[in-house]
N, C-alpha and C positions, 0 to 999 in steps of 0.2 A: 353643572359642574359638581363632581363628587369629591369627597375627602378620602384620600388614599394614604394609608400608612404602609410603608415598606420596612420590614424588620430584617435585620442582618447582623450576625455576630462576628463576621470576619471581613467586612468590607474595608478596603484600603484604596487610596488614590494618590499617586498613579497606581494603576492596577498591577497585581502580581500574576495575572493570568486572564484567560478568556471569560471566566465566570464573572469577574468584577466588571470587565468591559461591557459584557452583555447586560448586566443589571443597570449600569449607568446609562447606557443608550436607551433602554426601555423606559427607565424612570424619567429621563429627560423629555421623551416624547409624551409620556403621561402628564408631565408637568405643564405641557403646552395646552392641555385640555382640562386639567383638574388641579385641585390643591393637593400637592404631594409633599409628604414629609418622610424622610428616611431616618429611622431610629437605628443607631449603631452602638456597638459596645466600644467603650474606651478603656482598653486593657492591653498593655504591651508586653506582658510576660510571655516569652517564647515565640510570640507572633504579633506583628504590629496591628492589632485590631483597632479600627477607628482612626488610624493615622492618615489624615487627609491633607494634601497640599494643594493649594489653589482653590478657586471658586467652582462650585458645581451649579448647574441650572435648576436646582431644586433645594428645598430646605433640608438641612441635616441636623439632627439632635443627637449629641453624644451622651451616652449613659455611662457614667464612670463606675468601675468595679475595682474593689480590692481583691487580693488573692482569696481571702476567706469568703468573699461573696460570690466568687465565680463558680457557682454550683447550679444544678438544675433548679432548685427552689429559688435561688437568687435571681436567675434569669427570668423565671416566671413572674416573680413579684415585681421586679423593676420594670419589665416591659409592660406588664398589666397596668401598673400605675400610670405610665406614659399614655397608653391607649385610652384609659378611662378619662384622662385629661383632654386628649385630642378628639375623641369620639368620632372615629372614622366611619365612612360608609363601606369601605372595603379594606381588608388587610392582605397584603402581598408578602409572603415569607420567601426571602431570597436564600442566601447561603448561610449555613450555620453548623456545618459538620454534624456533630452528634447532639447538639442542643435543640434540634428541630422539634422534638415532641414538646419541649417546654415552651417554645415560642407558640406552638399550636395551642397549648394550654392557656397561655396568656391572652390569646386572641379568640378564645372559643365563643365569646359573646357576640362576635362580629362575623360577617361573611368573609371567609378566608380562602385564599388561593395559595397553594403551596408549590414552590418550584423545586425541582430536582435537576440541577444543571449537570451534575455528575453522580457518582455512586457513593459519596462519603457516608451518607446516612443509611446505606444498604450493605456496606462492606467495611471491615475493619483493617483490611490489608493495604498497606502503603497509601493510606488516605482514600481508599475506595476503588481498587482496581477490578474487583470481581473476577480475578484471573489468577489461577493457582495451578502449579504443575503443568504449565503450557496449555491450559484449557480453562474455559469459563467455569467458575466455581459454582456448584449447585447449592452451596450452603446459604442459609438465611437465618441470621441471628434473631429475627423476630419470631421464629418458631421455637417453642419450648422443647428443645432437643438437647440432651446432655452432650451428644456427639458434636452438634453444631457449636455449642458454647465452648467446648474444649478446643475445637479447630479454630474458631474465630478468636478465642482468647490467645491462642498461640500466635496468630497473625498480628493481633493487636500488640502483643508484647515484643515480638521480634521483627515485625515488618512495618512498623509505623514510626513516624517522626515523633520527637519528644512532644511537640505541640499537640499532635493528634492523640498521643497516648494520654497526656494529661487531661485532655477533654473527655476521652473515653472514661477515665476514672471519675472525673468531676460530674459527668452525666449519669453515672451508675448504669452503664449500658447493659450489664449482665444481670440486672435484677428483673423480676417479674413486673414490678411497678413501671419500669421503663418501657417494657414491651407493651403493657396495657395502655400507657399514655400514647405511645407511638401509633398503635392500631386505632385507638379512639380518635386521635387527631386526623389520621388518614381518612377514616370513615366519615368524619364531620365535614371535611373540606368541601367547599362548593366546587372547586376544580383543582386537579393536580396537573401541573405542567411538567412535561418531560421532553427530551430532545431526540429520542429515537424509539423505534418499536420494541427493541430489547428491554429498555427501561419500563415501557408501558406494560409488558407482559409480567415483569417482576412485581408490579404494584396493582395489577388489575384485580387481584383477589380481595383487595381492601377497599376499593372504591371504583365504580364503573365510570365516574366522570373524570376521565383522563384525556388531556389534549396534548398532542405532539406539536410543539411549536419550535421551529428551527432557530438557530442563532443567525446573526447577520454579519456583515462586513462593511467597512467604510470604503465604498467604491471610489471615492475621490482620493483617498490616501493610497489604497491598493489599486493601482491603475497601470496600464502598460507604459513602461519607460524604455528609452533607448538603452542598449547595452553599453557598458563602459568601453572607452576607446582601447584599453589594453586587454580586452577579452580575447582569449585564444581557445579555439576548439569548441566542442559541444560540452555543455555542463549539465550533468544530472544532479539534482538537489533533493535532499530530504531535510526539512525543517522540523526540529524536535530534539528530544534527548537521545542522541545517537547511541550512547552507551547503555541505555535502558533497553534490555532485551525485549520487553513488551512492545516497544516501538518498531521492532522488526528490521532495524538497519542491517543486521548481520545477514538477513535474507537478501536484501538488496545488494549487499556486497558480494554474496556468492553468485548471484545472477550477473553482476558486473564482471566478476573475475572470469566467469565462463566466456563472456563476450570478449574480454581482453585476450583470452587464450586463443580465440578465433580470429584475432587481428582487428577487431572493431575498436576504433579509437574514440575515447571521450574521457572527460574528467568526472569524478564522483566527489560531491561535496556533502558534508554533513555539518550539523551544528551541535556543539557540546561544550559545556564549561570544563569538562575533563578531557584529557588526551584521548583521541580515538586510536585504539591500538589495532588497526587493521591496515593492511598493505594498500598503498596507492590511494589513500583517502585524503582529501583536503579538508581540514577542520576550519570552518568559517567562524568558530567561536560561538559564544552565546549572544544572540542578537536582541537588543531592545526593539519594541514595536516600531519606533520611528525609523529604524534603519532597515527593517525587513523588506520594504518595497525595493530598495536598491539591491538587496541580495537576490530577490526574485528576478530583477532586471539582468543579473549575471547568468541566470539559468536558462536552459532551453526546454527542460523536462523536469517536472516535479513529481516525486513519488512519496506516497504515504503508506508504507508497507506494514502497518500495525498488526499485531497479533491479538491484542486484547480488544474488547468491545468499546472503542472510542465513543464517549458520550455524544460527540458531534463531529469533530474533525475540522476545526476552524482553519488549520493551515492549508487544507485542500481548497477551501473557499477563497482564502487569500491568494493562492496561486492562480486560481481560475479568474479572479478579479484582475490579476495582472496579465491576463491573456496567455497563461502558460498551460500546455497540455498536462494532464495529471493522470497518474495511475494510482489507484487506491485499493486497499484490501476490502473484501466483502465482510465488514464487521461493523457493529454499532451504527452510529450515525453516518459514517463515511459512505455506505452503500446507498443512502437516501439522497446524498448530495449529487453524485455523479450518475449520469445515464450512460451505460456501457456502449461504447462505439459512437456516441453522439457528441458528448462534450468531454470525453475522457475514457479511461478503461477501468473496469472493476475486475480484480483477480482474487482467487481464493487465498486466504491468509496462510503464510508459512510455506507456500509452494514456490520453489525456485523456477521451475520450467515455465509456467504461465507468465510469471513476471518477466522472465528473460525474453519470452516471445514478444510481449507487448512493448518492452523496452527497445528491442531490436527494430520493430516496425516503426517506432517513432524516430529512432536514431537514423534510419535509412531514408526517411521521407520528410523533408522540410515542409512540403505543402500540407502533409497530414498534420504535422505539429501546428502549423498556422491555422488550419481549419478547426481543429479541436480546441485550440486556445481561444479563437474568436467565439466559438459556440459557448465555451465556458464563461467567458466574459459577459456574453449576452444573457446567459441564464442568471448570473449574479445580478445584473441590472434589472431583470424582470422579477426575480423572486427573493433575492437575499440582501438587498440593501436594507439599512435599518428602517428607513421610511416604509418600505414594503412590508417588513416584518411587523411593524406597528399597525399599519393600516389593515393588513390582511388577518391579523390575529388578536392583537391586544386592544385595539380601539373598541371593538364590539364587546369584548370581555368585561370592560368596566363602564359600559354605557349605562 
């Protein structure tokens, strides 16, 4: 049995997204074999860091911060103090937005594993989209380039939330010292964990010890359910921020409109906290996790038409777990989840015609929908349950 410290500066529970769910599920299984303590920041200005409701199956230690202490040096000092007391055998760094180099500094005396669930630590735009002007951004603010710093600075100032921008300033992201700390931490890490090949290529120059470990899904919660009694017609669903153009819902809408013009009948559903200003779209609203399985039960086909390189694409996995056929874009982690023509379809991002073709094939053939949906469900059971993710990837990592 090893002592494992998990460091995280943005953890909350209940979760605000897939990253927090992923970390909790992995930590829970580690705790069944090891002594696990998660160290979190207790600081609620602009973002509810460390706000935890209910019991978790592992120990959590909250580290309180005042505004004046919420800096790179403050993060390093307070986390190092806790690690020196705990004396872990392994340190696992989870989510931290832009303070990741300081967590790596705090843990540099211990074997350290650094997780990059998304791209926050690699991109300053919108919390880490790595997507600008409708294409993957080639910039890297870890390179000492005046052009990169100006471009990334513009994105940080005008394309980030207040919480992200405050952390960018507090972490002193645009200093040479920050870059040196980041690169040194990446080089030292025993392993770097990412969720797709694209992220691996972005980090490969700093450390060859990079593992691609997928996320998982609760296959007991996300399971095939009977459709509601009042369901009418065939429903095509996209789960995600429908009014965020990076998510590609407008591409799905164009493909749908072309099919409607040809007389093909079906309903198009999207999820959005804001009004969806597109014709003939049913807005299912913004769905909490516990209600999502019932939304999937209403659908017949699920589409994830993202344009940006999704770090993983958990909604595709949820739909597959619910036995729904999926069409996904060939981007980021999505293309690693679906085997084209076997358990779903993979299409080029931003292309209306290929998406329209695959959508029509599924709309026209209920047996095809059933067979792809069953194959997707079986893939989830074989490879993507949380127990499978732990046994196949994390158990040996910390043995």
